[in-house]
N, CA, C and O atoms as a GROMACS GRO file, in nm:
protein
  328
    1UNK      N    1   6.566  -7.486  -9.753
    1UNK     CA    2   6.497  -7.446  -9.626
    1UNK      C    3   6.330  -7.443  -9.690
    1UNK      O    4   6.280  -7.377  -9.780
    2UNK      N    5   6.294  -7.511  -9.629
    2UNK     CA    6   6.099  -7.525  -9.670
    2UNK      C    7   6.031  -7.393  -9.639
    2UNK      O    8   6.054  -7.320  -9.543
    3UNK      N    9   5.946  -7.375  -9.732
    3UNK     CA   10   5.848  -7.281  -9.722
    3UNK      C   11   5.695  -7.313  -9.695
    3UNK      O   12   5.643  -7.411  -9.748
    4UNK      N   13   5.632  -7.237  -9.620
    4UNK     CA   14   5.491  -7.268  -9.581
    4UNK      C   15   5.401  -7.138  -9.612
    4UNK      O   16   5.446  -7.032  -9.568
    5UNK      N   17   5.308  -7.135  -9.666
    5UNK     CA   18   5.232  -7.028  -9.703
    5UNK      C   19   5.104  -7.063  -9.611
    5UNK      O   20   5.022  -7.153  -9.632
    6UNK      N   21   5.105  -6.981  -9.516
    6UNK     CA   22   4.992  -6.974  -9.419
    6UNK      C   23   4.880  -6.896  -9.449
    6UNK      O   24   4.901  -6.776  -9.429
    7UNK      N   25   4.746  -6.929  -9.499
    7UNK     CA   26   4.629  -6.891  -9.544
    7UNK      C   27   4.597  -6.786  -9.481
    7UNK      O   28   4.479  -6.793  -9.445
    8UNK      N   29   4.668  -6.654  -9.439
    8UNK     CA   30   4.627  -6.549  -9.358
    8UNK      C   31   4.722  -6.418  -9.409
    8UNK      O   32   4.824  -6.422  -9.476
    9UNK      N   33   4.666  -6.323  -9.365
    9UNK     CA   34   4.734  -6.181  -9.402
    9UNK      C   35   4.756  -6.118  -9.272
    9UNK      O   36   4.799  -6.002  -9.268
   10UNK      N   37   4.721  -6.206  -9.132
   10UNK     CA   38   4.767  -6.165  -9.011
   10UNK      C   39   4.915  -6.168  -8.969
   10UNK      O   40   4.976  -6.274  -8.960
   11UNK      N   41   4.961  -6.070  -8.948
   11UNK     CA   42   5.105  -6.054  -8.924
   11UNK      C   43   5.106  -6.136  -8.776
   11UNK      O   44   5.202  -6.210  -8.754
   12UNK      N   45   5.014  -6.124  -8.688
   12UNK     CA   46   5.061  -6.175  -8.586
   12UNK      C   47   5.041  -6.309  -8.553
   12UNK      O   48   5.098  -6.364  -8.459
   13UNK      N   49   4.964  -6.361  -8.626
   13UNK     CA   50   4.938  -6.502  -8.647
   13UNK      C   51   5.065  -6.575  -8.696
   13UNK      O   52   5.108  -6.684  -8.660
   14UNK      N   53   5.121  -6.477  -8.795
   14UNK     CA   54   5.225  -6.550  -8.875
   14UNK      C   55   5.338  -6.533  -8.791
   14UNK      O   56   5.415  -6.628  -8.804
   15UNK      N   57   5.377  -6.449  -8.712
   15UNK     CA   58   5.472  -6.469  -8.624
   15UNK      C   59   5.455  -6.564  -8.516
   15UNK      O   60   5.556  -6.617  -8.468
   16UNK      N   61   5.343  -6.591  -8.473
   16UNK     CA   62   5.331  -6.696  -8.353
   16UNK      C   63   5.352  -6.846  -8.437
   16UNK      O   64   5.393  -6.944  -8.375
   17UNK      N   65   5.329  -6.850  -8.540
   17UNK     CA   66   5.368  -6.985  -8.624
   17UNK      C   67   5.481  -7.017  -8.644
   17UNK      O   68   5.532  -7.128  -8.628
   18UNK      N   69   5.546  -6.882  -8.696
   18UNK     CA   70   5.682  -6.878  -8.730
   18UNK      C   71   5.789  -6.914  -8.608
   18UNK      O   72   5.892  -6.981  -8.618
   19UNK      N   73   5.734  -6.849  -8.485
   19UNK     CA   74   5.810  -6.882  -8.349
   19UNK      C   75   5.810  -7.049  -8.324
   19UNK      O   76   5.902  -7.119  -8.282
   20UNK      N   77   5.681  -7.086  -8.360
   20UNK     CA   78   5.661  -7.237  -8.338
   20UNK      C   79   5.751  -7.353  -8.422
   20UNK      O   80   5.794  -7.459  -8.379
   21UNK      N   81   5.763  -7.301  -8.547
   21UNK     CA   82   5.838  -7.361  -8.641
   21UNK      C   83   5.973  -7.361  -8.632
   21UNK      O   84   6.047  -7.459  -8.645
   22UNK      N   85   6.009  -7.222  -8.602
   22UNK     CA   86   6.163  -7.219  -8.578
   22UNK      C   87   6.249  -7.168  -8.697
   22UNK      O   88   6.187  -7.114  -8.788
   23UNK      N   89   6.359  -7.176  -8.707
   23UNK     CA   90   6.439  -7.121  -8.847
   23UNK      C   91   6.433  -7.224  -8.988
   23UNK      O   92   6.466  -7.192  -9.103
   24UNK      N   93   6.382  -7.351  -8.944
   24UNK     CA   94   6.394  -7.456  -9.039
   24UNK      C   95   6.272  -7.428  -9.149
   24UNK      O   96   6.275  -7.486  -9.258
   25UNK      N   97   6.182  -7.352  -9.121
   25UNK     CA   98   6.048  -7.326  -9.228
   25UNK      C   99   6.040  -7.203  -9.239
   25UNK      O  100   6.020  -7.147  -9.131
   26UNK      N  101   6.051  -7.117  -9.355
   26UNK     CA  102   6.002  -7.012  -9.381
   26UNK      C  103   5.825  -6.984  -9.388
   26UNK      O  104   5.746  -7.049  -9.457
   27UNK      N  105   5.800  -6.903  -9.322
   27UNK     CA  106   5.645  -6.867  -9.331
   27UNK      C  107   5.610  -6.764  -9.411
   27UNK      O  108   5.669  -6.657  -9.398
   28UNK      N  109   5.518  -6.777  -9.497
   28UNK     CA  110   5.485  -6.652  -9.559
   28UNK      C  111   5.308  -6.655  -9.584
   28UNK      O  112   5.231  -6.751  -9.585
   29UNK      N  113   5.281  -6.504  -9.603
   29UNK     CA  114   5.138  -6.499  -9.608
   29UNK      C  115   5.064  -6.508  -9.748
   29UNK      O  116   5.132  -6.523  -9.849
   30UNK      N  117   4.950  -6.500  -9.754
   30UNK     CA  118   4.906  -6.492  -9.890
   30UNK      C  119   4.949  -6.354  -9.955
   30UNK      O  120   4.964  -6.345 -10.077
   31UNK      N  121   4.964  -6.267  -9.885
   31UNK     CA  122   5.005  -6.134  -9.936
   31UNK      C  123   5.150  -6.139  -9.982
   31UNK      O  124   5.194  -6.060 -10.066
   32UNK      N  125   5.225  -6.236  -9.923
   32UNK     CA  126   5.363  -6.241  -9.956
   32UNK      C  127   5.363  -6.288 -10.121
   32UNK      O  128   5.432  -6.238 -10.211
   33UNK      N  129   5.272  -6.391 -10.131
   33UNK     CA  130   5.267  -6.452 -10.267
   33UNK      C  131   5.187  -6.408 -10.345
   33UNK      O  132   5.147  -6.482 -10.435
   34UNK      N  133   5.145  -6.294 -10.337
   34UNK     CA  134   5.068  -6.216 -10.410
   34UNK      C  135   4.939  -6.283 -10.469
   34UNK      O  136   4.907  -6.309 -10.585
   35UNK      N  137   4.866  -6.305 -10.329
   35UNK     CA  138   4.718  -6.385 -10.334
   35UNK      C  139   4.628  -6.298 -10.283
   35UNK      O  140   4.631  -6.262 -10.166
   36UNK      N  141   4.539  -6.256 -10.372
   36UNK     CA  142   4.436  -6.169 -10.317
   36UNK      C  143   4.301  -6.235 -10.331
   36UNK      O  144   4.198  -6.168 -10.323
   37UNK      N  145   4.298  -6.386 -10.355
   37UNK     CA  146   4.155  -6.445 -10.340
   37UNK      C  147   4.092  -6.452 -10.207
   37UNK      O  148   4.152  -6.397 -10.114
   38UNK      N  149   3.994  -6.504 -10.188
   38UNK     CA  150   3.897  -6.491 -10.058
   38UNK      C  151   3.924  -6.640 -10.042
   38UNK      O  152   3.890  -6.722 -10.127
   39UNK      N  153   3.980  -6.667  -9.943
   39UNK     CA  154   4.013  -6.798  -9.895
   39UNK      C  155   3.870  -6.839  -9.781
   39UNK      O  156   3.867  -6.807  -9.662
   40UNK      N  157   3.765  -6.912  -9.852
   40UNK     CA  158   3.658  -6.988  -9.728
   40UNK      C  159   3.667  -7.051  -9.634
   40UNK      O  160   3.724  -7.159  -9.653
   41UNK      N  161   3.633  -7.032  -9.530
   41UNK     CA  162   3.608  -7.072  -9.399
   41UNK      C  163   3.539  -7.204  -9.431
   41UNK      O  164   3.423  -7.203  -9.473
   42UNK      N  165   3.615  -7.336  -9.411
   42UNK     CA  166   3.552  -7.472  -9.428
   42UNK      C  167   3.511  -7.544  -9.310
   42UNK      O  168   3.456  -7.652  -9.333
   43UNK      N  169   3.524  -7.510  -9.188
   43UNK     CA  170   3.493  -7.551  -9.091
   43UNK      C  171   3.331  -7.557  -9.067
   43UNK      O  172   3.274  -7.448  -9.062
   44UNK      N  173   3.262  -7.661  -9.055
   44UNK     CA  174   3.154  -7.682  -9.034
   44UNK      C  175   3.097  -7.696  -8.875
   44UNK      O  176   3.176  -7.717  -8.782
   45UNK      N  177   2.958  -7.684  -8.854
   45UNK     CA  178   2.926  -7.664  -8.704
   45UNK      C  179   2.952  -7.806  -8.631
   45UNK      O  180   2.944  -7.812  -8.508
   46UNK      N  181   2.978  -7.898  -8.695
   46UNK     CA  182   2.980  -8.059  -8.627
   46UNK      C  183   3.122  -8.045  -8.608
   46UNK      O  184   3.156  -8.096  -8.501
   47UNK      N  185   3.217  -7.994  -8.672
   47UNK     CA  186   3.375  -7.981  -8.665
   47UNK      C  187   3.370  -7.903  -8.547
   47UNK      O  188   3.414  -7.953  -8.443
   48UNK      N  189   3.320  -7.779  -8.547
   48UNK     CA  190   3.353  -7.679  -8.457
   48UNK      C  191   3.294  -7.726  -8.315
   48UNK      O  192   3.348  -7.677  -8.216
   49UNK      N  193   3.193  -7.812  -8.296
   49UNK     CA  194   3.148  -7.875  -8.166
   49UNK      C  195   3.265  -7.982  -8.138
   49UNK      O  196   3.292  -7.990  -8.018
   50UNK      N  197   3.321  -8.047  -8.203
   50UNK     CA  198   3.424  -8.164  -8.174
   50UNK      C  199   3.537  -8.076  -8.137
   50UNK      O  200   3.581  -8.097  -8.024
   51UNK      N  201   3.599  -7.975  -8.212
   51UNK     CA  202   3.700  -7.908  -8.166
   51UNK      C  203   3.675  -7.849  -8.021
   51UNK      O  204   3.756  -7.868  -7.930
   52UNK      N  205   3.573  -7.786  -8.007
   52UNK     CA  206   3.541  -7.727  -7.879
   52UNK      C  207   3.534  -7.844  -7.768
   52UNK      O  208   3.606  -7.829  -7.668
   53UNK      N  209   3.452  -7.959  -7.778
   53UNK     CA  210   3.451  -8.036  -7.667
   53UNK      C  211   3.585  -8.102  -7.658
   53UNK      O  212   3.617  -8.133  -7.543
   54UNK      N  213   3.662  -8.127  -7.741
   54UNK     CA  214   3.808  -8.173  -7.741
   54UNK      C  215   3.898  -8.057  -7.635
   54UNK      O  216   3.956  -8.090  -7.532
   55UNK      N  217   3.891  -7.938  -7.684
   55UNK     CA  218   3.938  -7.814  -7.617
   55UNK      C  219   3.904  -7.826  -7.489
   55UNK      O  220   3.998  -7.840  -7.411
   56UNK      N  221   3.779  -7.826  -7.439
   56UNK     CA  222   3.691  -7.819  -7.343
   56UNK      C  223   3.754  -7.930  -7.227
   56UNK      O  224   3.787  -7.909  -7.110
   57UNK      N  225   3.757  -8.047  -7.301
   57UNK     CA  226   3.808  -8.157  -7.209
   57UNK      C  227   3.931  -8.156  -7.151
   57UNK      O  228   3.968  -8.179  -7.036
   58UNK      N  229   3.994  -8.123  -7.267
   58UNK     CA  230   4.172  -8.095  -7.219
   58UNK      C  231   4.224  -7.986  -7.099
   58UNK      O  232   4.333  -7.983  -7.043
   59UNK      N  233   4.105  -7.896  -7.080
   59UNK     CA  234   4.124  -7.774  -6.983
   59UNK      C  235   4.086  -7.842  -6.851
   59UNK      O  236   4.128  -7.782  -6.752
   60UNK      N  237   4.023  -7.944  -6.832
   60UNK     CA  238   3.999  -8.004  -6.703
   60UNK      C  239   4.064  -8.130  -6.651
   60UNK      O  240   4.088  -8.217  -6.734
   61UNK      N  241   4.088  -8.147  -6.558
   61UNK     CA  242   4.156  -8.285  -6.509
   61UNK      C  243   4.084  -8.378  -6.537
   61UNK      O  244   3.987  -8.364  -6.612
   62UNK      N  245   4.124  -8.519  -6.471
   62UNK     CA  246   4.053  -8.651  -6.511
   62UNK      C  247   3.943  -8.675  -6.398
   62UNK      O  248   3.873  -8.776  -6.402
   63UNK      N  249   3.931  -8.594  -6.311
   63UNK     CA  250   3.824  -8.591  -6.208
   63UNK      C  251   3.697  -8.510  -6.250
   63UNK      O  252   3.590  -8.519  -6.191
   64UNK      N  253   3.722  -8.431  -6.359
   64UNK     CA  254   3.596  -8.377  -6.389
   64UNK      C  255   3.498  -8.419  -6.445
   64UNK      O  256   3.552  -8.505  -6.515
   65UNK      N  257   3.397  -8.425  -6.467
   65UNK     CA  258   3.257  -8.482  -6.523
   65UNK      C  259   3.278  -8.485  -6.661
   65UNK      O  260   3.359  -8.418  -6.724
   66UNK      N  261   3.188  -8.580  -6.710
   66UNK     CA  262   3.208  -8.579  -6.888
   66UNK      C  263   3.134  -8.493  -6.896
   66UNK      O  264   3.049  -8.463  -6.811
   67UNK      N  265   3.164  -8.415  -7.048
   67UNK     CA  266   3.082  -8.293  -7.043
   67UNK      C  267   2.987  -8.324  -7.206
   67UNK      O  268   3.065  -8.346  -7.298
   68UNK      N  269   2.906  -8.326  -7.229
   68UNK     CA  270   2.828  -8.376  -7.357
   68UNK      C  271   2.820  -8.228  -7.459
   68UNK      O  272   2.827  -8.109  -7.425
   69UNK      N  273   2.809  -8.271  -7.552
   69UNK     CA  274   2.784  -8.158  -7.666
   69UNK      C  275   2.657  -8.073  -7.620
   69UNK      O  276   2.655  -7.950  -7.613
   70UNK      N  277   2.568  -8.145  -7.596
   70UNK     CA  278   2.442  -8.064  -7.538
   70UNK      C  279   2.487  -7.934  -7.435
   70UNK      O  280   2.444  -7.822  -7.461
   71UNK      N  281   2.548  -7.950  -7.355
   71UNK     CA  282   2.629  -7.883  -7.228
   71UNK      C  283   2.706  -7.787  -7.289
   71UNK      O  284   2.708  -7.679  -7.230
   72UNK      N  285   2.767  -7.795  -7.383
   72UNK     CA  286   2.826  -7.667  -7.464
   72UNK      C  287   2.732  -7.572  -7.542
   72UNK      O  288   2.766  -7.464  -7.591
   73UNK      N  289   2.590  -7.637  -7.546
   73UNK     CA  290   2.521  -7.533  -7.661
   73UNK      C  291   2.432  -7.484  -7.554
   73UNK      O  292   2.359  -7.400  -7.606
   74UNK      N  293   2.404  -7.496  -7.435
   74UNK     CA  294   2.331  -7.466  -7.324
   74UNK      C  295   2.395  -7.351  -7.257
   74UNK      O  296   2.502  -7.356  -7.196
   75UNK      N  297   2.310  -7.230  -7.275
   75UNK     CA  298   2.337  -7.137  -7.189
   75UNK      C  299   2.338  -7.169  -7.024
   75UNK      O  300   2.260  -7.246  -6.968
   76UNK      N  301   2.440  -7.094  -6.961
   76UNK     CA  302   2.469  -7.089  -6.812
   76UNK      C  303   2.360  -7.015  -6.754
   76UNK      O  304   2.355  -6.894  -6.772
   77UNK      N  305   2.252  -7.091  -6.669
   77UNK     CA  306   2.168  -6.976  -6.588
   77UNK      C  307   2.232  -6.934  -6.483
   77UNK      O  308   2.166  -6.852  -6.420
   78UNK      N  309   2.336  -6.957  -6.438
   78UNK     CA  310   2.424  -6.901  -6.317
   78UNK      C  311   2.494  -6.741  -6.376
   78UNK      O  312   2.518  -6.648  -6.298
   79UNK      N  313   2.514  -6.735  -6.497
   79UNK     CA  314   2.614  -6.663  -6.542
   79UNK      C  315   2.534  -6.511  -6.551
   79UNK      O  316   2.421  -6.502  -6.599
   80UNK      N  317   2.599  -6.410  -6.505
   80UNK     CA  318   2.539  -6.279  -6.524
   80UNK      C  319   2.602  -6.193  -6.615
   80UNK      O  320   2.714  -6.146  -6.599
   81UNK      N  321   2.496  -6.163  -6.750
   81UNK     CA  322   2.568  -6.072  -6.844
   81UNK      C  323   2.606  -5.960  -6.784
   81UNK      O  324   2.563  -5.932  -6.673
   82UNK      N  325   2.683  -5.890  -6.845
   82UNK     CA  326   2.720  -5.740  -6.810
   82UNK      C  327   2.708  -5.670  -6.920
   82UNK      O  328   2.732  -5.549  -6.918
   0.00000   0.00000   0.00000
């Protein structure tokens, strides 16, 4: 059986990943391997924008208009904050 060390100590995330991977792969946390090092986030703003745009695009049908990155950064004037 293969083992995957997932860079988190969040048990809920580990359960989700374990359920997705099934019984063929054992998922371990950083704590499980006695790692207490701080793992830095490596995603930068341009990667975040690409991921956001891709996810945003997948959420809509083919009939939706194209969304630019600028649209993702602009506040919605019709949104009422609560």
